[in-house]
N, CA, C and O atoms as a CHARMM CRD file, in Angstrom:
* protein
*
  308
    1    1 UNK  N      0.84300  -1.18000   0.00000 PROA 1      0.00000
    2    1 UNK  CA     0.00000   0.00000   0.00000 PROA 1      0.00000
    3    1 UNK  C      0.89000   1.24600   0.00000 PROA 1      0.00000
    4    1 UNK  O      1.82800   1.34300   0.79000 PROA 1      0.00000
    5    2 UNK  N      0.59900   2.17100  -0.86500 PROA 2      0.00000
    6    2 UNK  CA     1.34500   3.42100  -0.92900 PROA 2      0.00000
    7    2 UNK  C      0.69600   4.44300  -0.00600 PROA 2      0.00000
    8    2 UNK  O     -0.52400   4.50100   0.14500 PROA 2      0.00000
    9    3 UNK  N      1.56500   5.25100   0.60800 PROA 3      0.00000
   10    3 UNK  CA     1.09100   6.30800   1.49200 PROA 3      0.00000
   11    3 UNK  C      1.69800   7.62100   1.02800 PROA 3      0.00000
   12    3 UNK  O      2.79200   7.63200   0.46200 PROA 3      0.00000
   13    4 UNK  N      1.01900   8.69600   1.25300 PROA 4      0.00000
   14    4 UNK  CA     1.52200  10.01800   0.88900 PROA 4      0.00000
   15    4 UNK  C      2.44200  10.54600   1.98100 PROA 4      0.00000
   16    4 UNK  O      2.31200  10.19600   3.15400 PROA 4      0.00000
   17    5 UNK  N      3.37200  11.39400   1.56800 PROA 5      0.00000
   18    5 UNK  CA     4.32600  12.00700   2.47200 PROA 5      0.00000
   19    5 UNK  C      4.42500  13.47400   2.11200 PROA 5      0.00000
   20    5 UNK  O      4.53100  13.82200   0.93600 PROA 5      0.00000
   21    6 UNK  N      4.39300  14.33200   3.10800 PROA 6      0.00000
   22    6 UNK  CA     4.51700  15.76600   2.88300 PROA 6      0.00000
   23    6 UNK  C      5.89500  16.20200   3.34700 PROA 6      0.00000
   24    6 UNK  O      6.31800  15.88800   4.46000 PROA 6      0.00000
   25    7 UNK  N      6.59100  16.92900   2.48100 PROA 7      0.00000
   26    7 UNK  CA     7.92200  17.43800   2.80400 PROA 7      0.00000
   27    7 UNK  C      7.91500  18.95500   2.74900 PROA 7      0.00000
   28    7 UNK  O      7.21000  19.55200   1.93500 PROA 7      0.00000
   29    8 UNK  N      8.69500  19.57000   3.60700 PROA 8      0.00000
   30    8 UNK  CA     8.89800  21.01400   3.55500 PROA 8      0.00000
   31    8 UNK  C     10.33600  21.24100   3.10300 PROA 8      0.00000
   32    8 UNK  O     11.28300  20.92400   3.82200 PROA 8      0.00000
   33    9 UNK  N     10.48500  21.79800   1.89500 PROA 9      0.00000
   34    9 UNK  CA    11.80800  22.01600   1.30800 PROA 9      0.00000
   35    9 UNK  C     11.97500  23.47600   0.91000 PROA 9      0.00000
   36    9 UNK  O     11.00500  24.16800   0.59900 PROA 9      0.00000
   37   10 UNK  N     13.22200  23.92700   0.92700 PROA 10     0.00000
   38   10 UNK  CA    13.51000  25.26600   0.44300 PROA 10     0.00000
   39   10 UNK  C     13.18800  25.30600  -1.05200 PROA 10     0.00000
   40   10 UNK  O     13.32900  24.30200  -1.75000 PROA 10     0.00000
   41   11 UNK  N     12.76500  26.44800  -1.52600 PROA 11     0.00000
   42   11 UNK  CA    12.33900  26.59200  -2.91400 PROA 11     0.00000
   43   11 UNK  C     13.46000  26.22500  -3.89100 PROA 11     0.00000
   44   11 UNK  O     13.21000  25.53900  -4.88300 PROA 11     0.00000
   45   12 UNK  N     14.69300  26.67300  -3.62200 PROA 12     0.00000
   46   12 UNK  CA    15.78500  26.37600  -4.54500 PROA 12     0.00000
   47   12 UNK  C     16.12900  24.88900  -4.55500 PROA 12     0.00000
   48   12 UNK  O     16.48500  24.34400  -5.59900 PROA 12     0.00000
   49   13 UNK  N     16.02600  24.23500  -3.40900 PROA 13     0.00000
   50   13 UNK  CA    16.27100  22.79200  -3.35100 PROA 13     0.00000
   51   13 UNK  C     15.21200  22.04000  -4.14800 PROA 13     0.00000
   52   13 UNK  O     15.52800  21.11100  -4.89100 PROA 13     0.00000
   53   14 UNK  N     13.97200  22.44100  -3.99100 PROA 14     0.00000
   54   14 UNK  CA    12.88600  21.80400  -4.73300 PROA 14     0.00000
   55   14 UNK  C     13.06400  22.00200  -6.23900 PROA 14     0.00000
   56   14 UNK  O     12.88200  21.06400  -7.01400 PROA 14     0.00000
   57   15 UNK  N     13.41300  23.20100  -6.64700 PROA 15     0.00000
   58   15 UNK  CA    13.63000  23.48900  -8.07100 PROA 15     0.00000
   59   15 UNK  C     14.77500  22.65000  -8.62400 PROA 15     0.00000
   60   15 UNK  O     14.65400  22.04800  -9.69000 PROA 15     0.00000
   61   16 UNK  N     15.89000  22.61500  -7.89300 PROA 16     0.00000
   62   16 UNK  CA    17.04400  21.82800  -8.34400 PROA 16     0.00000
   63   16 UNK  C     16.72900  20.33700  -8.38900 PROA 16     0.00000
   64   16 UNK  O     17.19800  19.63000  -9.28000 PROA 16     0.00000
   65   17 UNK  N     15.94500  19.86100  -7.44200 PROA 17     0.00000
   66   17 UNK  CA    15.56900  18.44700  -7.42100 PROA 17     0.00000
   67   17 UNK  C     14.67800  18.11100  -8.61200 PROA 17     0.00000
   68   17 UNK  O     14.82600  17.05100  -9.22000 PROA 17     0.00000
   69   18 UNK  N     13.75900  19.00600  -8.94300 PROA 18     0.00000
   70   18 UNK  CA    12.89500  18.77400 -10.11700 PROA 18     0.00000
   71   18 UNK  C     13.71700  18.73700 -11.40300 PROA 18     0.00000
   72   18 UNK  O     13.45900  17.92300 -12.29100 PROA 18     0.00000
   73   19 UNK  N     14.70000  19.61700 -11.49500 PROA 19     0.00000
   74   19 UNK  CA    15.57200  19.63900 -12.67300 PROA 19     0.00000
   75   19 UNK  C     16.36500  18.33600 -12.74800 PROA 19     0.00000
   76   19 UNK  O     16.48400  17.74300 -13.82100 PROA 19     0.00000
   77   20 UNK  N     16.91200  17.88500 -11.60800 PROA 20     0.00000
   78   20 UNK  CA    17.67500  16.63500 -11.57900 PROA 20     0.00000
   79   20 UNK  C     16.79600  15.45400 -11.99100 PROA 20     0.00000
   80   20 UNK  O     17.24700  14.57000 -12.71900 PROA 20     0.00000
   81   21 UNK  N     15.55900  15.43400 -11.53300 PROA 21     0.00000
   82   21 UNK  CA    14.63900  14.35900 -11.90700 PROA 21     0.00000
   83   21 UNK  C     14.33500  14.41200 -13.40700 PROA 21     0.00000
   84   21 UNK  O     14.31900  13.37900 -14.07700 PROA 21     0.00000
   85   22 UNK  N     14.09600  15.60400 -13.92500 PROA 22     0.00000
   86   22 UNK  CA    13.78100  15.75400 -15.34900 PROA 22     0.00000
   87   22 UNK  C     14.95100  15.30200 -16.22000 PROA 22     0.00000
   88   22 UNK  O     14.74400  14.69800 -17.27200 PROA 22     0.00000
   89   23 UNK  N     16.17200  15.58900 -15.78900 PROA 23     0.00000
   90   23 UNK  CA    17.34600  15.15300 -16.54700 PROA 23     0.00000
   91   23 UNK  C     17.42700  13.63600 -16.63600 PROA 23     0.00000
   92   23 UNK  O     17.99500  13.08800 -17.58100 PROA 23     0.00000
   93   24 UNK  N     16.86400  12.97700 -15.66400 PROA 24     0.00000
   94   24 UNK  CA    16.86700  11.50800 -15.63600 PROA 24     0.00000
   95   24 UNK  C     15.56900  10.92500 -16.19300 PROA 24     0.00000
   96   24 UNK  O     15.33100   9.72000 -16.11300 PROA 24     0.00000
   97   25 UNK  N     14.72700  11.80900 -16.76400 PROA 25     0.00000
   98   25 UNK  CA    13.41500  11.40000 -17.29700 PROA 25     0.00000
   99   25 UNK  C     12.57700  10.70400 -16.23800 PROA 25     0.00000
  100   25 UNK  O     11.93900   9.68600 -16.50800 PROA 25     0.00000
  101   26 UNK  N     12.58300  11.25900 -15.03400 PROA 26     0.00000
  102   26 UNK  CA    11.81700  10.70800 -13.92000 PROA 26     0.00000
  103   26 UNK  C     11.03700  11.81700 -13.24500 PROA 26     0.00000
  104   26 UNK  O     11.33600  13.00100 -13.39900 PROA 26     0.00000
  105   27 UNK  N     10.03000  11.40600 -12.49500 PROA 27     0.00000
  106   27 UNK  CA     9.33800  12.37800 -11.66500 PROA 27     0.00000
  107   27 UNK  C     10.11600  12.53200 -10.36600 PROA 27     0.00000
  108   27 UNK  O     10.95500  11.69800 -10.02600 PROA 27     0.00000
  109   28 UNK  N      9.82900  13.59600  -9.65700 PROA 28     0.00000
  110   28 UNK  CA    10.49000  13.80300  -8.37700 PROA 28     0.00000
  111   28 UNK  C     10.12300  12.67700  -7.40800 PROA 28     0.00000
  112   28 UNK  O     10.95800  12.24500  -6.61300 PROA 28     0.00000
  113   29 UNK  N      8.90500  12.21400  -7.47300 PROA 29     0.00000
  114   29 UNK  CA     8.47400  11.09800  -6.63100 PROA 29     0.00000
  115   29 UNK  C      9.29700   9.84500  -6.92200 PROA 29     0.00000
  116   29 UNK  O      9.73900   9.16400  -5.99700 PROA 29     0.00000
  117   30 UNK  N      9.50700   9.53600  -8.21100 PROA 30     0.00000
  118   30 UNK  CA    10.31900   8.36800  -8.57000 PROA 30     0.00000
  119   30 UNK  C     11.74700   8.50200  -8.06000 PROA 30     0.00000
  120   30 UNK  O     12.33000   7.54000  -7.56000 PROA 30     0.00000
  121   31 UNK  N     12.30200   9.69600  -8.18800 PROA 31     0.00000
  122   31 UNK  CA    13.66900   9.93500  -7.74000 PROA 31     0.00000
  123   31 UNK  C     13.78800   9.73800  -6.22300 PROA 31     0.00000
  124   31 UNK  O     14.72500   9.09600  -5.74700 PROA 31     0.00000
  125   32 UNK  N     12.84300  10.28800  -5.47800 PROA 32     0.00000
  126   32 UNK  CA    12.85900  10.14100  -4.02000 PROA 32     0.00000
  127   32 UNK  C     12.64600   8.68000  -3.62800 PROA 32     0.00000
  128   32 UNK  O     13.29900   8.17900  -2.71200 PROA 32     0.00000
  129   33 UNK  N     11.73800   8.00400  -4.31700 PROA 33     0.00000
  130   33 UNK  CA    11.48400   6.58800  -4.02200 PROA 33     0.00000
  131   33 UNK  C     12.73900   5.75400  -4.25600 PROA 33     0.00000
  132   33 UNK  O     13.06000   4.89100  -3.43900 PROA 33     0.00000
  133   34 UNK  N     13.45800   5.99300  -5.35900 PROA 34     0.00000
  134   34 UNK  CA    14.70200   5.26100  -5.63500 PROA 34     0.00000
  135   34 UNK  C     15.75800   5.54900  -4.57500 PROA 34     0.00000
  136   34 UNK  O     16.47400   4.65000  -4.13400 PROA 34     0.00000
  137   35 UNK  N     15.84500   6.81400  -4.17400 PROA 35     0.00000
  138   35 UNK  CA    16.81400   7.17200  -3.13500 PROA 35     0.00000
  139   35 UNK  C     16.50200   6.43900  -1.83500 PROA 35     0.00000
  140   35 UNK  O     17.40300   5.88700  -1.20300 PROA 35     0.00000
  141   36 UNK  N     15.24200   6.43100  -1.43500 PROA 36     0.00000
  142   36 UNK  CA    14.87000   5.76400  -0.18400 PROA 36     0.00000
  143   36 UNK  C     15.08200   4.25800  -0.26600 PROA 36     0.00000
  144   36 UNK  O     15.48100   3.63500   0.71800 PROA 36     0.00000
  145   37 UNK  N     14.82100   3.67100  -1.42300 PROA 37     0.00000
  146   37 UNK  CA    15.08400   2.23600  -1.59200 PROA 37     0.00000
  147   37 UNK  C     16.57500   1.94100  -1.46300 PROA 37     0.00000
  148   37 UNK  O     16.96600   0.97800  -0.80300 PROA 37     0.00000
  149   38 UNK  N     17.40400   2.76700  -2.09300 PROA 38     0.00000
  150   38 UNK  CA    18.84500   2.53800  -2.00100 PROA 38     0.00000
  151   38 UNK  C     19.33700   2.78200  -0.57900 PROA 38     0.00000
  152   38 UNK  O     20.25500   2.10700  -0.11300 PROA 38     0.00000
  153   39 UNK  N     18.73700   3.73100   0.10100 PROA 39     0.00000
  154   39 UNK  CA    19.12000   4.03600   1.47000 PROA 39     0.00000
  155   39 UNK  C     18.76400   2.89400   2.41600 PROA 39     0.00000
  156   39 UNK  O     19.52900   2.59100   3.33200 PROA 39     0.00000
  157   40 UNK  N     17.63000   2.26800   2.20900 PROA 40     0.00000
  158   40 UNK  CA    17.17500   1.23200   3.13200 PROA 40     0.00000
  159   40 UNK  C     17.52300  -0.17900   2.69000 PROA 40     0.00000
  160   40 UNK  O     17.70300  -1.05700   3.53400 PROA 40     0.00000
  161   41 UNK  N     17.62200  -0.42000   1.39300 PROA 41     0.00000
  162   41 UNK  CA    17.88500  -1.77300   0.92500 PROA 41     0.00000
  163   41 UNK  C     19.27100  -1.97000   0.36900 PROA 41     0.00000
  164   41 UNK  O     19.76600  -3.09600   0.31900 PROA 41     0.00000
  165   42 UNK  N     19.90400  -0.89500  -0.04800 PROA 42     0.00000
  166   42 UNK  CA    21.21400  -0.99000  -0.66400 PROA 42     0.00000
  167   42 UNK  C     22.26600  -1.55200   0.26300 PROA 42     0.00000
  168   42 UNK  O     23.11800  -2.32900  -0.16800 PROA 42     0.00000
  169   43 UNK  N     22.22200  -1.17100   1.53700 PROA 43     0.00000
  170   43 UNK  CA    23.20100  -1.67500   2.49200 PROA 43     0.00000
  171   43 UNK  C     23.08900  -3.18500   2.64400 PROA 43     0.00000
  172   43 UNK  O     24.10000  -3.88300   2.72400 PROA 43     0.00000
  173   44 UNK  N     21.89200  -3.67600   2.68400 PROA 44     0.00000
  174   44 UNK  CA    21.66500  -5.11400   2.82800 PROA 44     0.00000
  175   44 UNK  C     22.24600  -5.86000   1.62800 PROA 44     0.00000
  176   44 UNK  O     22.91800  -6.87900   1.78500 PROA 44     0.00000
  177   45 UNK  N     21.98100  -5.34300   0.43500 PROA 45     0.00000
  178   45 UNK  CA    22.50100  -5.97000  -0.78200 PROA 45     0.00000
  179   45 UNK  C     24.02600  -5.88600  -0.83400 PROA 45     0.00000
  180   45 UNK  O     24.69200  -6.84500  -1.22500 PROA 45     0.00000
  181   46 UNK  N     24.57200  -4.74600  -0.44100 PROA 46     0.00000
  182   46 UNK  CA    26.01900  -4.57600  -0.45200 PROA 46     0.00000
  183   46 UNK  C     26.68600  -5.53500   0.52000 PROA 46     0.00000
  184   46 UNK  O     27.70900  -6.13800   0.19400 PROA 46     0.00000
  185   47 UNK  N     26.11900  -5.68100   1.70600 PROA 47     0.00000
  186   47 UNK  CA    26.68700  -6.61600   2.68400 PROA 47     0.00000
  187   47 UNK  C     26.62800  -8.05100   2.17800 PROA 47     0.00000
  188   47 UNK  O     27.57100  -8.81800   2.37500 PROA 47     0.00000
  189   48 UNK  N     25.52800  -8.41900   1.52700 PROA 48     0.00000
  190   48 UNK  CA    25.40200  -9.77500   0.98200 PROA 48     0.00000
  191   48 UNK  C     26.42900 -10.00100  -0.12800 PROA 48     0.00000
  192   48 UNK  O     27.01400 -11.08100  -0.21600 PROA 48     0.00000
  193   49 UNK  N     26.65200  -9.00100  -0.96900 PROA 49     0.00000
  194   49 UNK  CA    27.64500  -9.12100  -2.04100 PROA 49     0.00000
  195   49 UNK  C     29.04800  -9.27000  -1.47200 PROA 49     0.00000
  196   49 UNK  O     29.82900 -10.09700  -1.94200 PROA 49     0.00000
  197   50 UNK  N     29.36800  -8.46700  -0.45700 PROA 50     0.00000
  198   50 UNK  CA    30.68500  -8.56600   0.17100 PROA 50     0.00000
  199   50 UNK  C     30.89100  -9.92500   0.82700 PROA 50     0.00000
  200   50 UNK  O     31.98700 -10.48400   0.78600 PROA 50     0.00000
  201   51 UNK  N     29.84000 -10.44900   1.42700 PROA 51     0.00000
  202   51 UNK  CA    29.93700 -11.77300   2.06000 PROA 51     0.00000
  203   51 UNK  C     30.22500 -12.83900   1.00900 PROA 51     0.00000
  204   51 UNK  O     31.06500 -13.71300   1.22400 PROA 51     0.00000
  205   52 UNK  N     29.52400 -12.77000  -0.14200 PROA 52     0.00000
  206   52 UNK  CA    29.77300 -13.72200  -1.22500 PROA 52     0.00000
  207   52 UNK  C     31.19600 -13.58600  -1.75600 PROA 52     0.00000
  208   52 UNK  O     31.85500 -14.58700  -2.03900 PROA 52     0.00000
  209   53 UNK  N     31.66500 -12.35700  -1.88900 PROA 53     0.00000
  210   53 UNK  CA    33.01500 -12.11700  -2.38000 PROA 53     0.00000
  211   53 UNK  C     34.06000 -12.68800  -1.41600 PROA 53     0.00000
  212   53 UNK  O     35.02900 -13.31400  -1.84500 PROA 53     0.00000
  213   54 UNK  N     33.85900 -12.47000  -0.11800 PROA 54     0.00000
  214   54 UNK  CA    34.80300 -13.01200   0.86800 PROA 54     0.00000
  215   54 UNK  C     34.82300 -14.53300   0.83500 PROA 54     0.00000
  216   54 UNK  O     35.88200 -15.14900   0.96000 PROA 54     0.00000
  217   55 UNK  N     33.65900 -15.13400   0.66600 PROA 55     0.00000
  218   55 UNK  CA    33.58000 -16.59300   0.57800 PROA 55     0.00000
  219   55 UNK  C     34.36700 -17.08800  -0.62500 PROA 55     0.00000
  220   55 UNK  O     35.13400 -18.04500  -0.51700 PROA 55     0.00000
  221   56 UNK  N     34.18200 -16.44300  -1.76700 PROA 56     0.00000
  222   56 UNK  CA    34.91500 -16.83300  -2.97100 PROA 56     0.00000
  223   56 UNK  C     36.41700 -16.66200  -2.78900 PROA 56     0.00000
  224   56 UNK  O     37.20200 -17.50400  -3.22400 PROA 56     0.00000
  225   57 UNK  N     36.81100 -15.56900  -2.14500 PROA 57     0.00000
  226   57 UNK  CA    38.23800 -15.32100  -1.93300 PROA 57     0.00000
  227   57 UNK  C     38.84500 -16.35400  -0.98700 PROA 57     0.00000
  228   57 UNK  O     39.99900 -16.75000  -1.15000 PROA 57     0.00000
  229   58 UNK  N     38.06500 -16.79000   0.00300 PROA 58     0.00000
  230   58 UNK  CA    38.55500 -17.82000   0.92400 PROA 58     0.00000
  231   58 UNK  C     38.69100 -19.16200   0.22100 PROA 58     0.00000
  232   58 UNK  O     39.62200 -19.91900   0.49300 PROA 58     0.00000
  233   59 UNK  N     37.75800 -19.45800  -0.68600 PROA 59     0.00000
  234   59 UNK  CA    37.77000 -20.73600  -1.39600 PROA 59     0.00000
  235   59 UNK  C     38.89200 -20.80500  -2.42400 PROA 59     0.00000
  236   59 UNK  O     39.53000 -21.84700  -2.57700 PROA 59     0.00000
  237   60 UNK  N     39.13200 -19.72200  -3.11900 PROA 60     0.00000
  238   60 UNK  CA    40.13800 -19.71100  -4.19000 PROA 60     0.00000
  239   60 UNK  C     40.98900 -18.45700  -4.05900 PROA 60     0.00000
  240   60 UNK  O     40.71000 -17.44500  -4.70200 PROA 60     0.00000
  241   61 UNK  N     42.02300 -18.52000  -3.23000 PROA 61     0.00000
  242   61 UNK  CA    42.87900 -17.34100  -3.08800 PROA 61     0.00000
  243   61 UNK  C     43.55800 -17.01100  -4.41300 PROA 61     0.00000
  244   61 UNK  O     43.93400 -17.89900  -5.17800 PROA 61     0.00000
  245   62 UNK  N     43.70300 -15.74000  -4.65700 PROA 62     0.00000
  246   62 UNK  CA    44.32400 -15.29000  -5.89200 PROA 62     0.00000
  247   62 UNK  C     45.82600 -15.13900  -5.69700 PROA 62     0.00000
  248   62 UNK  O     46.29200 -14.75400  -4.62500 PROA 62     0.00000
  249   63 UNK  N     46.55900 -15.44200  -6.72400 PROA 63     0.00000
  250   63 UNK  CA    48.00300 -15.27300  -6.68000 PROA 63     0.00000
  251   63 UNK  C     48.52100 -15.01700  -8.07600 PROA 63     0.00000
  252   63 UNK  O     47.84500 -15.30100  -9.06500 PROA 63     0.00000
  253   64 UNK  N     49.70500 -14.48800  -8.15100 PROA 64     0.00000
  254   64 UNK  CA    50.29300 -14.20900  -9.45400 PROA 64     0.00000
  255   64 UNK  C     51.30200 -15.26600  -9.85200 PROA 64     0.00000
  256   64 UNK  O     51.86500 -15.21800 -10.94600 PROA 64     0.00000
  257   65 UNK  N     51.52800 -16.21000  -8.97200 PROA 65     0.00000
  258   65 UNK  CA    52.50500 -17.24400  -9.28400 PROA 65     0.00000
  259   65 UNK  C     53.91000 -16.76000  -9.00000 PROA 65     0.00000
  260   65 UNK  O     54.11700 -15.70700  -8.39700 PROA 65     0.00000
  261   66 UNK  N     54.84500 -17.53100  -9.43500 PROA 66     0.00000
  262   66 UNK  CA    56.24700 -17.19800  -9.20600 PROA 66     0.00000
  263   66 UNK  C     56.71500 -16.19900 -10.27400 PROA 66     0.00000
  264   66 UNK  O     56.46100 -16.38000 -11.46400 PROA 66     0.00000
  265   67 UNK  N     57.39600 -15.15600  -9.82600 PROA 67     0.00000
  266   67 UNK  CA    57.89600 -14.13600 -10.75900 PROA 67     0.00000
  267   67 UNK  C     58.97000 -14.74200 -11.65200 PROA 67     0.00000
  268   67 UNK  O     59.82700 -15.49600 -11.19100 PROA 67     0.00000
  269   68 UNK  N     58.91100 -14.40200 -12.93000 PROA 68     0.00000
  270   68 UNK  CA    59.87100 -14.93100 -13.89300 PROA 68     0.00000
  271   68 UNK  C     60.77400 -13.81800 -14.40500 PROA 68     0.00000
  272   68 UNK  O     61.33100 -13.91800 -15.49900 PROA 68     0.00000
  273   69 UNK  N     60.91800 -12.76500 -13.62400 PROA 69     0.00000
  274   69 UNK  CA    61.76700 -11.66900 -14.01200 PROA 69     0.00000
  275   69 UNK  C     62.53600 -11.18000 -12.79600 PROA 69     0.00000
  276   69 UNK  O     62.15900 -11.41700 -11.64900 PROA 69     0.00000
  277   70 UNK  N     63.61700 -10.49700 -13.09100 PROA 70     0.00000
  278   70 UNK  CA    64.42200  -9.95200 -12.00000 PROA 70     0.00000
  279   70 UNK  C     63.89900  -8.56700 -11.64000 PROA 70     0.00000
  280   70 UNK  O     63.11700  -7.97200 -12.38100 PROA 70     0.00000
  281   71 UNK  N     64.33600  -8.07400 -10.50900 PROA 71     0.00000
  282   71 UNK  CA    63.94100  -6.74100 -10.07600 PROA 71     0.00000
  283   71 UNK  C     64.36500  -5.70500 -11.11800 PROA 71     0.00000
  284   71 UNK  O     63.60400  -4.78700 -11.42200 PROA 71     0.00000
  285   72 UNK  N     65.54300  -5.84400 -11.65100 PROA 72     0.00000
  286   72 UNK  CA    66.03900  -4.90600 -12.64500 PROA 72     0.00000
  287   72 UNK  C     65.19100  -4.93200 -13.90400 PROA 72     0.00000
  288   72 UNK  O     64.90600  -3.88200 -14.48100 PROA 72     0.00000
  289   73 UNK  N     64.78500  -6.11700 -14.33500 PROA 73     0.00000
  290   73 UNK  CA    63.92800  -6.23600 -15.51500 PROA 73     0.00000
  291   73 UNK  C     62.57200  -5.57400 -15.27400 PROA 73     0.00000
  292   73 UNK  O     62.02100  -4.92400 -16.16300 PROA 73     0.00000
  293   74 UNK  N     62.04400  -5.74500 -14.06800 PROA 74     0.00000
  294   74 UNK  CA    60.73600  -5.16900 -13.74200 PROA 74     0.00000
  295   74 UNK  C     60.77900  -3.63700 -13.76400 PROA 74     0.00000
  296   74 UNK  O     59.78500  -2.99200 -14.09700 PROA 74     0.00000
  297   75 UNK  N     61.92100  -3.06400 -13.41300 PROA 75     0.00000
  298   75 UNK  CA    62.03600  -1.59800 -13.34800 PROA 75     0.00000
  299   75 UNK  C     62.75300  -1.00800 -14.55400 PROA 75     0.00000
  300   75 UNK  O     63.06900   0.18200 -14.58000 PROA 75     0.00000
  301   76 UNK  N     63.00100  -1.83600 -15.53700 PROA 76     0.00000
  302   76 UNK  CA    63.65800  -1.37800 -16.76000 PROA 76     0.00000
  303   76 UNK  C     62.75000  -0.43800 -17.54000 PROA 76     0.00000
  304   76 UNK  O     61.54100  -0.65400 -17.62400 PROA 76     0.00000
  305   77 UNK  N     63.33700   0.59800 -18.10600 PROA 77     0.00000
  306   77 UNK  CA    62.52500   1.56300 -18.88000 PROA 77     0.00000
  307   77 UNK  C     62.81900   1.47500 -20.32500 PROA 77     0.00000
  308   77 UNK  O     62.23200   2.20900 -21.12000 PROA 77     0.00000
């Protein structure tokens, strides 16, 4: 169920927000809704992604193998 929300904003902030929404071909309501979704759900998704990444890194550690060049070769110009 959707509910209405009343905000009190400075006129210049409201104008700039409407312009930002128009540049994205969105309404101000859509822009605010996306922001609130990212604010409340984005952290959860980010934490889940980091957890998956850590699991993968633990399962298959990354390495470059044994170096096949000397220090001088690596810094050669």
